[in-house]
MITOR-913756 format. One line per 3 residues: number of its first residue (from 1); their letters; for each residue x negated, z negated, y negated of N, C-alpha, C, O, CB. Coordinates in Angstrom, 1 decimal. Glycine has a CB too. Example, Ala and Ser with C-alpha at 12.3 -4.5 7.8 and 13.67 -1.06 7.14 Angstrom:
% residues 2
1 = as = -13.2/-7.8/5.7/-12.3/-7.8/4.5/-13.2/-7.8/3.3/-14.2/-8.5/3.3/-11.3/-9.0/4.5; -12.8/-7.1/2.2/-13.7/-7.1/1.1/-12.9/-7.9/0.0/-13.4/-8.0/-1.1/-14.1/-5.7/0.6
END
This chain:
% residues 92
1 = xxx = -0.8/0.0/1.2/0.0/0.0/0.0/-0.9/0.0/-1.2/-1.8/-0.8/-1.3/1.0/-1.2/0.0; -0.7/0.9/-2.1/-1.4/1.0/-3.3/-0.8/0.2/-4.4/0.4/0.3/-4.7/-1.5/2.5/-3.8; -1.7/-0.7/-5.0/-1.2/-1.6/-6.0/-0.7/-0.9/-7.3/0.2/-1.3/-8.0/-2.2/-2.7/-6.4
4 = xxx = -1.4/0.2/-7.6/-1.0/0.9/-8.9/0.4/1.6/-8.8/1.0/1.8/-9.8/-2.1/2.0/-9.1; 0.9/1.9/-7.6/2.2/2.4/-7.5/3.3/1.4/-7.3/4.5/1.6/-7.5/2.3/3.4/-6.3; 2.9/0.2/-6.8/3.9/-0.8/-6.5/4.2/-1.7/-7.7/5.3/-2.3/-7.7/3.4/-1.7/-5.4
7 = xxx = 3.3/-1.8/-8.7/3.6/-2.6/-9.9/3.6/-1.7/-11.1/2.7/-0.9/-11.3/2.4/-3.7/-10.0; 4.7/-1.9/-11.9/4.8/-1.0/-13.1/3.6/-1.4/-14.0/3.1/-2.5/-14.1/6.1/-1.2/-13.8; 3.1/-0.4/-14.8/1.9/-0.5/-15.6/2.3/-0.8/-17.1/1.7/-0.3/-18.0/1.0/0.7/-15.5
10 = xxx = 3.4/-1.6/-17.3/3.8/-1.9/-18.6/2.8/-3.0/-19.2/2.4/-3.9/-18.4/5.3/-2.4/-18.7; 2.6/-3.0/-20.5/1.7/-4.1/-21.0/2.3/-5.4/-20.9/3.5/-5.6/-20.9/1.3/-3.8/-22.5; 1.5/-6.4/-20.8/1.9/-7.8/-20.7/1.6/-8.5/-22.1/0.4/-8.4/-22.5/1.2/-8.6/-19.5
13 = xxx = 2.5/-9.1/-22.7/2.3/-9.8/-23.9/2.4/-11.3/-23.7/3.4/-11.7/-23.1/3.3/-9.3/-25.1; 1.4/-12.0/-24.2/1.4/-13.5/-24.0/1.3/-14.2/-25.3/0.6/-13.7/-26.2/0.3/-13.9/-23.0; 2.0/-15.3/-25.5/1.8/-16.2/-26.6/1.0/-17.4/-25.9/1.6/-18.1/-25.2/3.1/-16.6/-27.3
16 = xxx = -0.2/-17.5/-26.3/-1.1/-18.5/-25.6/-1.3/-19.7/-26.6/-1.9/-19.5/-27.7/-2.4/-17.9/-25.2; -0.9/-20.9/-26.2/-1.1/-22.1/-27.1/-1.9/-23.1/-26.2/-1.5/-23.4/-25.1/0.3/-22.7/-27.5; -3.0/-23.6/-26.8/-3.8/-24.5/-26.1/-4.2/-25.6/-27.1/-4.7/-25.3/-28.2/-5.1/-23.8/-25.5
19 = xxx = -4.0/-26.8/-26.6/-4.5/-28.0/-27.4/-5.8/-28.5/-26.8/-6.0/-28.3/-25.5/-3.4/-29.1/-27.5; -6.7/-29.1/-27.5/-7.9/-29.5/-27.0/-7.7/-30.6/-25.9/-8.5/-30.6/-25.0/-8.8/-30.1/-28.1; -6.7/-31.4/-26.0/-6.4/-32.4/-25.0/-6.1/-31.8/-23.6/-6.3/-32.4/-22.6/-5.3/-33.3/-25.4
22 = xxx = -5.6/-30.5/-23.6/-5.2/-29.9/-22.4/-6.5/-29.5/-21.6/-6.5/-29.7/-20.4/-4.4/-28.6/-22.7; -7.4/-28.9/-22.3/-8.6/-28.4/-21.6/-9.8/-28.3/-22.6/-9.9/-27.3/-23.3/-8.4/-27.0/-20.9; -10.5/-29.4/-22.8/-11.5/-29.4/-23.9/-12.6/-28.4/-23.8/-13.0/-27.8/-24.8/-12.2/-30.8/-23.9
25 = xxx = -13.1/-28.1/-22.6/-14.1/-27.0/-22.5/-13.6/-25.7/-22.9/-14.3/-24.9/-23.6/-14.6/-27.0/-21.0; -12.4/-25.3/-22.4/-11.9/-24.0/-22.8/-11.6/-23.9/-24.3/-11.8/-22.9/-24.9/-10.6/-23.7/-22.0; -11.0/-25.0/-24.8/-10.7/-25.0/-26.2/-12.0/-24.9/-27.1/-12.0/-24.1/-28.0/-10.0/-26.4/-26.6
28 = xxx = -13.0/-25.6/-26.7/-14.3/-25.5/-27.5/-14.9/-24.1/-27.4/-15.5/-23.7/-28.3/-15.3/-26.6/-27.0; -14.7/-23.5/-26.2/-15.3/-22.2/-26.1/-14.5/-21.2/-26.9/-15.1/-20.3/-27.6/-15.3/-21.7/-24.6; -13.2/-21.3/-26.9/-12.4/-20.3/-27.7/-12.4/-20.5/-29.2/-12.3/-19.6/-29.9/-11.0/-20.3/-27.2
31 = xxx = -12.5/-21.8/-29.6/-12.4/-22.1/-31.0/-13.7/-21.6/-31.8/-13.7/-21.5/-33.0/-12.3/-23.6/-31.2; -14.7/-21.2/-31.1/-15.9/-20.6/-31.7/-15.6/-19.4/-32.4/-16.3/-19.0/-33.4/-17.0/-20.4/-30.7; -14.6/-18.6/-32.0/-14.2/-17.3/-32.6/-13.1/-17.5/-33.5/-12.2/-18.3/-33.3/-13.9/-16.3/-31.4
34 = xxx = -13.1/-16.7/-34.6/-12.0/-16.7/-35.5/-10.8/-16.1/-34.7/-10.9/-15.4/-33.7/-12.3/-15.8/-36.7; -9.6/-16.3/-35.3/-8.4/-15.7/-34.7/-8.6/-14.2/-34.7/-9.1/-13.6/-35.6/-7.1/-16.1/-35.5; -8.1/-13.6/-33.6/-8.1/-12.2/-33.5/-8.7/-11.6/-32.2/-8.7/-12.3/-31.2/-8.8/-11.6/-34.7
37 = xxx = -9.3/-10.4/-32.4/-9.8/-9.7/-31.2/-10.9/-10.4/-30.4/-10.8/-10.4/-29.2/-10.3/-8.3/-31.7; -11.8/-10.9/-31.1/-12.9/-11.6/-30.4/-12.5/-12.7/-29.5/-12.9/-12.9/-28.4/-14.0/-12.1/-31.4; -11.5/-13.5/-30.1/-11.0/-14.7/-29.3/-10.2/-14.1/-28.1/-10.3/-14.7/-27.0/-10.2/-15.6/-30.2
40 = xxx = -9.4/-13.1/-28.3/-8.6/-12.6/-27.2/-9.5/-12.0/-26.2/-9.2/-12.1/-25.0/-7.6/-11.5/-27.8; -10.5/-11.2/-26.6/-11.4/-10.6/-25.6/-12.2/-11.7/-24.8/-12.4/-11.5/-23.6/-12.4/-9.7/-26.3; -12.5/-12.8/-25.5/-13.2/-13.9/-24.7/-12.3/-14.5/-23.7/-12.7/-14.8/-22.6/-13.7/-15.0/-25.7
43 = xxx = -11.0/-14.7/-24.0/-10.0/-15.2/-23.1/-9.8/-14.2/-21.9/-9.7/-14.6/-20.8/-8.7/-15.4/-23.8; -9.8/-12.9/-22.2/-9.7/-11.9/-21.1/-10.9/-12.0/-20.2/-10.8/-12.0/-19.0/-9.6/-10.5/-21.7; -12.1/-12.2/-20.8/-13.3/-12.2/-20.0/-13.3/-13.5/-19.1/-13.6/-13.4/-17.9/-14.6/-12.3/-20.9
46 = xxx = -12.9/-14.6/-19.6/-12.8/-15.8/-18.8/-11.8/-15.7/-17.7/-12.0/-16.2/-16.6/-12.5/-17.0/-19.7; -10.7/-15.1/-18.0/-9.6/-14.9/-17.0/-10.1/-14.0/-15.9/-9.8/-14.3/-14.7/-8.3/-14.3/-17.7; -10.8/-12.9/-16.2/-11.3/-12.0/-15.2/-12.3/-12.7/-14.3/-12.3/-12.6/-13.1/-11.9/-10.8/-15.8
49 = xxx = -13.3/-13.5/-15.0/-14.3/-14.2/-14.2/-13.6/-15.2/-13.3/-14.1/-15.4/-12.2/-15.3/-14.9/-15.1; -12.6/-15.9/-13.8/-11.9/-16.8/-12.9/-11.2/-16.2/-11.7/-11.2/-16.7/-10.6/-10.9/-17.6/-13.7; -10.6/-15.0/-12.0/-10.0/-14.3/-10.9/-11.0/-13.8/-9.9/-10.7/-13.9/-8.7/-9.2/-13.1/-11.5
52 = xxx = -12.1/-13.3/-10.3/-13.2/-12.9/-9.4/-13.7/-14.1/-8.6/-14.0/-14.0/-7.4/-14.3/-12.2/-10.2; -13.9/-15.2/-9.3/-14.4/-16.4/-8.6/-13.5/-16.9/-7.5/-13.9/-17.5/-6.5/-14.6/-17.6/-9.6; -12.2/-16.7/-7.6/-11.2/-17.0/-6.6/-11.4/-16.2/-5.3/-11.1/-16.7/-4.2/-9.8/-16.9/-7.1
55 = xxx = -12.0/-15.0/-5.4/-12.1/-14.2/-4.3/-13.5/-14.1/-3.7/-13.8/-13.4/-2.7/-11.7/-12.8/-4.6; -14.5/-14.9/-4.3/-15.8/-15.0/-3.7/-15.8/-15.8/-2.5/-14.9/-16.7/-2.3/-16.8/-15.6/-4.7; -16.6/-15.5/-1.5/-16.7/-16.3/-0.3/-17.0/-17.8/-0.7/-17.8/-18.0/-1.6/-17.7/-15.8/0.7
58 = xxx = -16.5/-18.7/0.1/-16.8/-20.2/-0.3/-18.3/-20.4/-0.2/-19.0/-20.0/0.7/-16.1/-21.1/0.7; -18.8/-21.1/-1.2/-20.2/-21.5/-1.3/-21.1/-20.4/-1.8/-22.3/-20.6/-1.9/-20.6/-21.8/0.1; -20.5/-19.3/-2.2/-21.3/-18.2/-2.7/-22.0/-18.5/-4.0/-23.2/-18.3/-4.2/-20.5/-16.9/-2.9
61 = xxx = -21.3/-19.2/-4.9/-21.9/-19.5/-6.2/-22.9/-20.6/-6.1/-23.8/-20.7/-6.9/-20.8/-19.9/-7.2; -22.8/-21.5/-5.1/-23.7/-22.6/-4.9/-24.8/-22.4/-3.9/-25.6/-23.2/-3.6/-23.0/-23.8/-4.6; -24.8/-21.2/-3.3/-25.8/-20.9/-2.3/-27.2/-20.9/-2.9/-27.5/-20.2/-3.9/-25.5/-19.6/-1.5
64 = xxx = -28.2/-21.6/-2.2/-29.5/-21.6/-2.7/-30.3/-20.5/-1.9/-30.3/-20.6/-0.7/-30.2/-23.0/-2.6; -31.0/-19.7/-2.6/-31.7/-18.6/-1.9/-33.1/-19.2/-1.6/-33.8/-19.6/-2.5/-31.8/-17.3/-2.8; -33.5/-19.1/-0.3/-34.8/-19.6/0.1/-35.8/-18.6/-0.2/-35.6/-17.4/0.0/-34.8/-20.0/1.6
67 = xxx = -37.0/-19.0/-0.8/-38.0/-18.0/-1.0/-38.5/-17.4/0.3/-38.7/-18.1/1.2/-39.2/-18.7/-1.8; -38.7/-16.1/0.2/-39.2/-15.5/1.4/-40.7/-15.4/1.4/-41.3/-15.3/0.4/-38.6/-14.0/1.5; -41.3/-15.4/2.6/-42.7/-15.3/2.7/-43.1/-13.8/2.6/-42.3/-13.0/3.0/-43.3/-15.9/4.0
70 = xxx = -44.3/-13.6/2.0/-44.7/-12.2/1.9/-45.0/-11.6/3.3/-45.5/-12.2/4.1/-46.0/-12.1/1.0; -44.5/-10.4/3.4/-44.8/-9.7/4.7/-46.2/-9.3/4.8/-46.9/-9.1/3.8/-43.9/-8.4/4.8; -46.7/-9.3/6.0/-48.1/-9.0/6.2/-48.4/-7.5/5.8/-47.5/-6.7/6.0/-48.6/-9.2/7.7
73 = xxx = -49.5/-7.2/5.3/-49.7/-5.8/4.9/-49.7/-4.9/6.2/-50.1/-5.3/7.2/-51.1/-5.7/4.2; -49.1/-3.7/6.0/-49.0/-2.8/7.1/-50.4/-2.3/7.6/-51.4/-2.3/6.8/-48.2/-1.6/6.7; -50.5/-2.0/8.8/-51.8/-1.4/9.4/-51.9/0.0/8.9/-51.2/0.9/9.3/-51.8/-1.5/10.9
76 = xxx = -52.9/0.2/8.0/-53.0/1.5/7.4/-53.4/2.6/8.4/-53.1/3.8/8.3/-54.1/1.5/6.3; -54.1/2.2/9.5/-54.6/3.2/10.5/-53.6/3.7/11.4/-53.8/4.6/12.1/-55.7/2.5/11.2; -52.4/3.0/11.5/-51.4/3.4/12.5/-50.3/4.4/11.8/-49.6/3.9/10.9/-50.7/2.2/13.1
79 = xxx = -50.3/5.6/12.2/-49.3/6.6/11.6/-48.1/6.8/12.5/-47.4/7.8/12.3/-50.1/7.9/11.4; -47.9/6.0/13.5/-46.8/6.3/14.4/-45.4/6.2/13.7/-44.5/6.9/14.1/-46.8/5.3/15.6; -45.3/5.2/12.8/-44.0/5.1/12.1/-43.8/6.3/11.2/-42.7/6.9/11.2/-44.0/3.8/11.2
82 = xxx = -44.8/6.8/10.5/-44.6/7.9/9.7/-44.3/9.2/10.5/-43.5/10.0/10.1/-45.9/8.2/8.8; -45.0/9.3/11.6/-44.7/10.5/12.5/-43.3/10.5/13.0/-42.8/11.6/13.3/-45.7/10.5/13.7; -42.7/9.4/13.2/-41.3/9.3/13.7/-40.3/9.9/12.7/-39.2/10.4/13.1/-40.9/7.9/14.1
85 = xxx = -40.6/9.8/11.4/-39.8/10.4/10.4/-39.5/11.9/10.6/-38.4/12.4/10.4/-40.3/10.1/9.0; -40.5/12.6/11.0/-40.4/14.0/11.2/-40.0/14.4/12.6/-40.1/15.6/12.9/-41.7/14.6/10.8; -39.7/13.5/13.4/-39.3/13.8/14.8/-37.8/14.3/14.8/-37.2/14.5/13.8/-39.4/12.6/15.7
88 = xxx = -37.3/14.5/16.0/-35.9/15.0/16.2/-34.9/13.9/15.7/-35.3/12.7/15.9/-35.7/15.4/17.6; -33.8/14.3/15.3/-32.8/13.3/14.8/-32.3/12.4/16.0/-32.3/12.9/17.2/-31.6/14.0/14.1; -31.9/11.2/15.7/-31.3/10.3/16.7/-29.9/10.7/17.0/-29.1/10.8/16.0/-31.4/8.8/16.3
91 = xx = -29.5/11.0/18.2/-28.1/11.3/18.6/-27.3/10.1/18.5/-27.7/9.0/18.8/-28.1/12.0/20.1; -26.1/10.3/18.0/-25.1/9.2/17.9/-24.4/8.9/19.2/-23.6/8.0/19.2/-24.1/9.5/16.9
END
């Protein structure tokens, strides 16, 4: 099912009212901008990031990447790997 055909593409208009007591971090972030386009665009960005964060695999944002050890240098004298590139294709 295609989402673009199942949902009408009419614009959505919102009247957004937020008091600092409701969400201090969001309020402080949005109040940095004057009323208008910049504040609206910031709210859109935060909403999109929140939506994307809901669909990330659990633990994705907190996963610590372990440093990898350096691979040993290749043996310069062995050309068997390079020669296989020009060999016959692998059958599926």
